[in-house]
C-alpha positions in Angstrom: 15.7 -18.4 36.8 12.6 -20.6 37.5 13.8 -23.3 35.0 10.9 -22.9 32.7 12.0 -23.7 29.2 9.0 -24.5 27.4 9.4 -21.4 25.0 8.9 -20.6 21.3 10.4 -17.3 20.2 8.7 -15.0 17.6 10.0 -11.7 16.3 7.4 -10.8 13.7 7.2 -7.4 12.0 5.1 -6.0 9.2 8.3 -5.2 7.2 10.1 -8.2 5.7 13.6 -6.5 5.9 13.0 -5.8 9.6 11.4 -9.2 10.3 14.4 -11.1 8.6 17.0 -9.1 10.4 15.3 -9.4 13.7 15.1 -13.3 13.5 18.7 -13.5 12.3 19.9 -11.4 15.3 17.7 -13.6 17.6 19.1 -16.9 16.2 22.7 -15.5 16.5 22.2 -14.5 20.0 20.6 -17.8 21.0 23.5 -19.7 19.5 26.1 -17.6 21.4 24.1 -18.5 24.6 24.8 -22.2 24.1 22.8 -25.4 23.6 20.6 -24.7 26.5 19.1 -21.9 24.5 18.4 -23.7 21.3 14.5 -22.9 21.5 12.2 -23.2 18.4 11.5 -20.3 16.3 8.0 -19.2 15.1 8.2 -17.2 11.9 5.6 -14.7 10.5 5.3 -11.4 8.6 2.5 -9.8 10.7 -0.2 -7.6 9.1 1.0 -8.6 5.6 -2.4 -7.5 4.1 -4.6 -9.3 1.6 -4.6 -10.8 -1.9 -1.4 -11.1 -4.0 0.3 -8.3 -2.0 -0.1 -10.1 1.4 1.1 -13.4 -0.1 4.2 -11.9 -1.7 5.2 -10.1 1.6 4.7 -13.2 3.6 6.8 -15.3 1.1 9.6 -12.8 1.1 10.0 -12.7 4.8 9.2 -16.3 5.8 10.8 -18.0 2.8 14.0 -16.0 3.2 14.5 -17.3 6.7 13.4 -20.8 5.7 15.9 -20.8 3.0 18.7 -20.2 5.7 17.3 -23.2 7.8 15.6 -20.9 10.3 12.0 -21.7 11.6 10.0 -24.4 13.2 6.5 -23.1 12.9 5.0 -20.5 10.6 2.1 -18.4 10.5 0.8 -16.6 7.4 -1.1 -13.4 8.4 -3.7 -12.4 5.8 -6.6 -9.8 6.1 -8.9 -12.5 4.6 -11.0 -15.4 6.1 -8.4 -17.5 8.1 -9.0 -20.6 6.2 -7.2 -18.9 3.2 -4.0 -18.5 5.3 -3.4 -22.3 5.9 -2.9 -23.2 2.1 -0.3 -20.6 1.7 1.5 -21.5 4.7 1.5 -25.2 3.5 2.9 -24.2 0.0 5.7 -22.2 1.7 6.6 -25.2 3.9 6.6 -27.6 1.0 9.0 -25.3 -1.1 11.6 -25.4 1.6 10.9 -28.6 3.3 14.3 -30.2 4.2 16.0 -27.8 1.6 18.2 -25.1 3.0 18.8 -23.0 0.0 20.6 -20.0 1.3 24.4 -20.7 1.2 27.0 -23.0 -0.2 29.7 -21.9 2.3 32.1 -21.5 -0.6 32.9 -17.9 0.1 32.4 -15.1 2.6 28.9 -13.7 2.9 28.6 -10.8 0.5 26.2 -8.9 2.9 25.6 -8.2 6.6 22.7 -10.5 7.5 21.8 -8.4 10.6 21.5 -5.0 8.9 20.3 -4.0 5.4 22.5 -2.2 3.1 22.2 -2.3 -0.6 25.1 -3.9 -2.4 27.3 -1.3 -4.1 27.5 -1.1 -7.8 28.2 1.4 -10.6 25.5 2.9 -12.7 25.4 2.0 -16.2 22.9 2.9 -19.1 21.3 0.3 -21.4 18.9 1.3 -24.1 18.5 4.7 -22.5 17.6 3.2 -19.0 20.0 3.8 -16.2 20.6 0.9 -13.6 22.9 0.0 -10.8 24.4 2.5 -8.4 21.5 4.5 -6.7 19.0 3.7 -9.3 15.9 1.6 -8.3 16.0 -1.9 -9.5 14.7 -2.3 -12.9 12.0 -4.8 -14.2 13.2 -7.0 -17.3 11.3 -9.3 -19.5 12.4 -11.7 -22.2 11.7 -10.8 -25.9 9.2 -13.7 -26.0 7.5 -12.2 -23.0 7.3 -8.8 -24.7 6.1 -10.2 -28.0 3.4 -12.0 -26.0 2.2 -8.8 -24.4 1.9 -7.3 -27.8 0.1 -4.0 -28.1 -1.5 -4.6 -24.8 1.6 -3.4 -23.0 0.1 0.1 -23.3 -2.7 -0.8 -21.0 -0.5 -2.4 -18.2 -0.2 1.0 -16.4 2.5 0.8 -13.8 3.5 -2.8 -14.8 5.6 -2.1 -17.8 8.5 -3.7 -19.1 11.7 -1.5 -18.9 14.3 -3.7 -20.5 14.5 -6.7 -22.8 16.8 -9.3 -21.4 18.2 -10.2 -24.8 19.1 -6.6 -25.4 21.2 -6.5 -22.2 24.9 -6.8 -22.5 25.0 -9.2 -19.6 27.6 -11.8 -18.8 25.9 -15.0 -17.6 28.2 -17.4 -15.6 28.5 -20.0 -13.0 29.9 -18.4 -9.9 31.9 -21.5 -9.1 33.8 -21.2 -12.5 36.9 -19.3 -11.3 38.1 -18.5 -14.8 34.8 -16.9 -16.0 34.8 -15.0 -12.7 38.3 -13.8 -13.2 37.5 -12.7 -16.8 34.5 -10.7 -15.6 36.5 -8.9 -12.8 39.3 -8.2 -15.3 37.0 -6.1 -17.6 37.9 -2.5 -17.5 34.4 -1.1 -17.5 31.3 -2.3 -15.2 28.9 -4.6 -16.9 25.7 -6.5 -16.1 26.2 -9.9 -14.6 23.7 -12.6 -14.1 23.4 -16.4 -13.3 23.8 -18.8 -16.2 20.7 -21.2 -16.4 21.3 -24.8 -15.3 24.1 -24.2 -12.9 22.6 -26.6 -10.4 22.6 -24.5 -7.5 19.6 -23.1 -5.6 18.6 -19.6 -6.7 19.3 -17.8 -3.4 22.8 -19.5 -2.9 23.9 -19.1 -6.4 23.2 -15.4 -6.6 24.7 -14.8 -3.2 27.8 -16.5 -4.3 27.7 -14.5 -7.6 27.6 -11.4 -5.4 30.4 -12.6 -3.2 32.8 -13.3 -6.3 31.8 -10.6 -8.8 33.5 -7.1 -8.4 30.9 -4.9 -6.6 31.0 -2.5 -9.5 29.2 -4.9 -11.7 25.3 -4.6 -11.4 23.4 -7.9 -11.0 20.4 -9.0 -12.8 18.3 -11.3 -10.7 16.2 -14.0 -12.4 14.3 -17.0 -11.1 15.5 -19.8 -13.2 12.8 -22.2 -11.9 10.1 -22.1 -14.5 6.9 -23.8 -13.3 6.2 -27.2 -14.5 3.2 -27.7 -16.6 0.1 -27.4 -14.7 1.7 -26.1 -11.6 -0.6 -23.7 -9.7 0.1 -20.0 -10.2 0.2 -19.6 -6.3 3.1 -21.9 -6.0 5.2 -20.2 -8.6 4.1 -16.7 -7.2 5.3 -17.8 -3.6 8.5 -19.5 -4.8 9.6 -16.5 -6.8 8.6 -14.0 -4.0 10.5 -16.0 -1.5 13.6 -16.3 -3.6 13.9 -13.0 -5.3 12.5 -11.3 -2.2 15.1 -12.9 0.0 18.0 -11.6 -2.4 16.5 -8.1 -2.3 16.2 -8.0 1.4 20.1 -8.9 1.3 20.6 -5.9 -0.6 21.3 -7.9 -3.7 20.0 -7.0 -7.2 19.8 -4.1 -9.5 17.2 -5.6 -12.0 14.7 -8.3 -11.9 13.5 -10.9 -14.5 10.8 -13.4 -13.7 9.8 -16.3 -15.9 7.8 -18.1 -13.4 4.3 -17.7 -14.6 2.6 -19.0 -17.8 1.0 -15.4 -18.4 3.8 -12.8 -19.1 1.6 -10.0 -17.6 1.5 -12.0 -14.3 5.3 -12.2 -14.2 5.5 -8.5 -15.0 3.2 -7.7 -12.2 4.8 -10.2 -9.8 8.2 -8.5 -10.4 7.0 -5.0 -9.5 5.0 -6.3 -6.5 7.9 -8.1 -5.1 10.0 -4.9 -5.3 7.2 -3.2 -3.5 6.9 -5.7 -0.8 10.4 -5.6 0.3 10.7 -1.7 0.0 13.1 -1.9 -3.0 10.9 0.1 -5.2 7.8 1.9 -4.3 5.3 2.5 -6.9 2.0 2.2 -5.2 0.4 2.9 -1.7 1.7 0.3 1.0 -0.8 -1.2 3.3 -0.3 -2.7 6.7 -3.7 -4.7 7.6 -4.0 -7.1 10.4 -6.0 -10.4 10.3 -9.3 -10.5 12.0 -9.7 -11.8 15.5 -12.1 -11.8 18.4 -10.8 -8.2 19.5 -11.5 -6.7 16.0 -14.1 -3.8 16.2 -15.2 -3.6 12.6 -15.1 -5.7 9.4 -11.6 -5.6 8.4 -12.0 -7.0 4.9 -14.7 -4.5 4.0 -13.0 -1.6 5.7 -9.6 -2.4 3.9 -11.4 -2.4 0.6 -13.0 1.0 1.3 -9.8 2.5 2.4 -7.9 1.1 -0.6 -10.5 2.4 -2.9 -10.0 6.1 -1.5 -6.2 6.0 -1.2 -4.7 3.3 -3.6 -3.2 6.3 -5.7 -0.9 7.6 -3.0 2.4 6.2 -4.0 4.8 6.2 -1.1 2.2 6.5 1.5 2.1 3.7 4.1 -1.5 3.2 5.7 -2.3 0.9 8.6 -5.6 -0.6 9.1 -5.8 -2.2 12.6 -8.8 -4.0 14.2 -8.1 -2.8 17.9 -5.9 -0.7 20.1 -4.4 -3.8 21.9 -1.7 -4.7 19.4 -2.4 -2.3 16.7 -0.4 0.9 17.6 2.7 -1.2 18.2 2.6 -3.2 15.2 1.9 -0.4 12.8 4.7 1.8 14.2 6.3 2.5 10.8 3.2 3.4 9.1 2.6 7.1 8.0 -1.1 6.9 9.0 -3.1 4.6 11.1 -6.8 3.6 11.1 -7.5 1.8 14.3 -10.6 0.4 16.0 -11.1 2.3 19.3 -14.6 1.1 20.4 -17.5 -0.6 18.8 -18.4 1.6 15.9 -15.7 4.0 16.6 -12.3 4.6 15.0 -9.1 6.4 16.2 -6.9 8.0 13.6 -3.0 8.0 14.0 -0.1 10.0 12.4 2.9 7.8 12.7 2.8 6.4 16.4 0.7 9.5 17.6 -3.1 9.1 18.0 -4.7 12.4 16.9 -8.3 11.7 16.1 -10.7 9.9 18.6 -14.0 8.1 18.6 -14.8 8.9 14.9 -18.0 7.3 13.9 -17.2 4.3 11.5 -19.5 5.9 8.8 -17.3 8.9 8.7 -13.9 7.4 9.3 -12.6 6.9 5.7 -13.5 10.4 4.8 -11.7 11.7 8.0 -8.8 9.5 7.1 -8.6 11.3 3.8 -9.0 14.7 5.5 -5.9 13.7 7.8 -3.8 12.8 5.0 -4.6 16.1 3.2 -3.8 18.0 6.5 -0.4 16.6 6.4 0.3 17.4 2.8 0.5 13.8 1.7 -2.6 13.8 -0.6 -2.5 14.3 -4.3 -5.1 13.6 -7.1 -4.9 10.4 -8.8 -2.3 10.4 -11.8 0.0 13.1 -10.3 2.2 11.0 -8.0 5.8 10.3 -8.7 7.6 7.0 -8.2 10.2 6.7 -5.3 
């Protein structure tokens, strides 16, 4: 009404699926309002956390939208010294600079871009492992990766290969090959389908096209066909794979994941599991929402996050938020099960969901009191006794 239009829109969330859907809704609404509403868009997965998990979650959300041509500025939000955020943001920008990878326009979209629904498929069993249907996405390795892991696979804990790619009865094709697609869809029984190497399409666009043209009964094996160049930094491969595979999983596409984008097969295996966790496709460990430090933060976020993780990292399926203050914290951690929020200097408030339940706890006691709160709500189990969801 006041003719002020120097606006940048931001629709951040800590959940990549929510964040992606929110931005798509925003851009759709602005486009419907006409050219006067063509405002710049600022992207971010807020409270992404730290380390590899924070980078994966950021890449899945930000990269998914950048691949669709959405985004003018980006912010990577890590619970680390802020100088560590900038290289990650620059790498993400470089991956998608001038390169909208999201869609070929050759078929109708195989998913609702504004609301998450997993692509339906029929369940099949391969080597005793069920996949497709309502099964969680499975993690696949090549035989060469499995051989390289050797006897050390027993020590990988949660990060174990479930299927060998060469053992899968998978049909690999170019989704633009009409004869190959017709032959696939004429099969009387559902089968695994994946993208043939060297099809000359960006990964996201190619798998979306495959999902559009293959019968929904066929489960899809996602794979990042872009292997790193010799000497390419691992961070770049991690971010690229997280963005591409994470984007497809946020679209609801994918029943199994194969990554070949790290020289170390153990790193590829761990990355596949962590991408599934980051987008909520498969939960096998505790999920943390942790804000970056700022001038309002009332405790040392990095040290506190490390202490909380040390006490709770075995609680699979539990989501814990670690917020530096009560200004933005309660709103931005709204989907967490439990919250640890700075209430005053040296004092912490504890939340169950959106509700504050414990106030002004001395910081020296706060982690133990958080554990007590989790126990009070029957979400505590001893290490080694949790089940995957």
